[in-house]
N, C-alpha and C positions, 0 to 999 in steps of 0.2 A: 203520373197516374191521374186519370180523370175522376175516379170515385175513390176517395180516401176514407179510411175509417175515422170516425169522429166520436168523441165522448161528450155527451151533453148532461146537464144537471138532472138528477133523479126526478122523475115525475114529468119529464118533458113529453108533451102529447103531440107536438107538431115540429117538423124540421124547420130550422130557421132559413129564411130566404132573403136575398138582398133586393132592395129597390133603389135604383139609381134615379128614378124619375123620368127615364128615357128607355124606350125599347130599341132605339137606334139613334145615333148622333150624326147630324149632317151640319157641317160648318162650311162657310165660304172662306176663301183665302184670307188669312190674317185675323179671322174672327176668334174670339176667346169664349171659354165656357168654364165654369166651376161646377164640379159635381160633388155633392155631399151625400154619400150612400147612407141608407138606413137598413137596419136588420129587422125584418118582420118576424114575429113568432119567437122572439128571443127574450127570455125572462118575462114572458107574459105581455109583451106589447111592442110598440115601435121604438126601438132603441138604437142608439149609436154605440158602437163597440169601443170600450175605453182604450184598447190597444190599437185602434184604428183599422185601416184597410190597406191591403196590398193591391196595387193597380199595375197591370202590365199591358203595355201597348205593343202590338206585334211588329209594327214598323214605325219607329220613332222619327224617321226621316220626314214623315208627313206633318210633323209638328215642330214649331219653333220653340214652344215651351211645353214641358210635361213635368210637373212636380207635385209633390204632396206636401201639405202643411197641416199643422196641428199636433204632431207627435214629436216630442223633443228629445227622444233617446239618442244616444250616440250612434247606434246601429241604423236608426231611421235617417238621421242626418247624413251619414256616410252614403247610404243607398240613394238618397235624394240628390246628392251632389255628384254621383258617379257619371262618367261620360261613356258613350258607346265608342268602340274602336274597331277598326278593320271591318270584318264582315258581320259583326254583331249589329243587328238592326232592331232588336227588341229592347225595351227598357222597363225596369220595374221601380216603382216608388212606393213610399208608405206615408199615410196621412189620414186625417179625418175628412179632409177636403182635397180633391184632385183638380189641379188647374191645367187646362189645355189651351193652347193657342195654335191655330192652323198655320202651316207654312205659307210664306209669301213668295217662294221661289217658283218661277214658271218652268225652269229647266227640268224639274222633277216630273212634271206632267207630260212632257214630250208632246205627242199628238192627242193625248187623252184630255177629256174635260173634267174627269174626276179621279181621285185616288181613293183606294179602299184598304182598310185594315180592320183589326178587331181590338177591343178593349176588354180585358178580363179583370174583374175585381173580386177579391176574396176577403172575407171577414177574418181578422187575426184571432178573435176569440171564438167565434162560432164555427168557422170553417165553411160557411155558406159562400157560394160562388155564382157569378153570373158573367156571361160573355155576350157583348153586344157589338154590332157592326158600327164602324166609324167611317164616314165618307167626307172627303174634302173636295168641294167644288171649285173649279178654276173660275176666276173673274175674267171675263173677256174684255 
């Protein structure tokens, strides 16, 4: 479901929204990036959600590293250590910071100069959601 029902604290005047600091992410092969989401309009200010954020990459093959850090629950640890198998190409992690490292494999590019996918981040407390494009550019 794209639009889920949410319950917010009494007196909430604005819906919470996520800010990743990026409207789109473009990385060169092998480049790394750490994203620390913020939830705007949540409990009256710019806050980090204590339960962290759920991040899903639509095609994990474009990344060498995709993990979440900062949440130490057993459930989060298990999700962050899971591996994709078979035809599953998406991956979901939990954390207060999301780490990405672009692939270094040239075979995945074929004759293309760029790979495209999306990154979706959801606040575990607020339910706020954002999806942004992710581009990996091949180094010639």
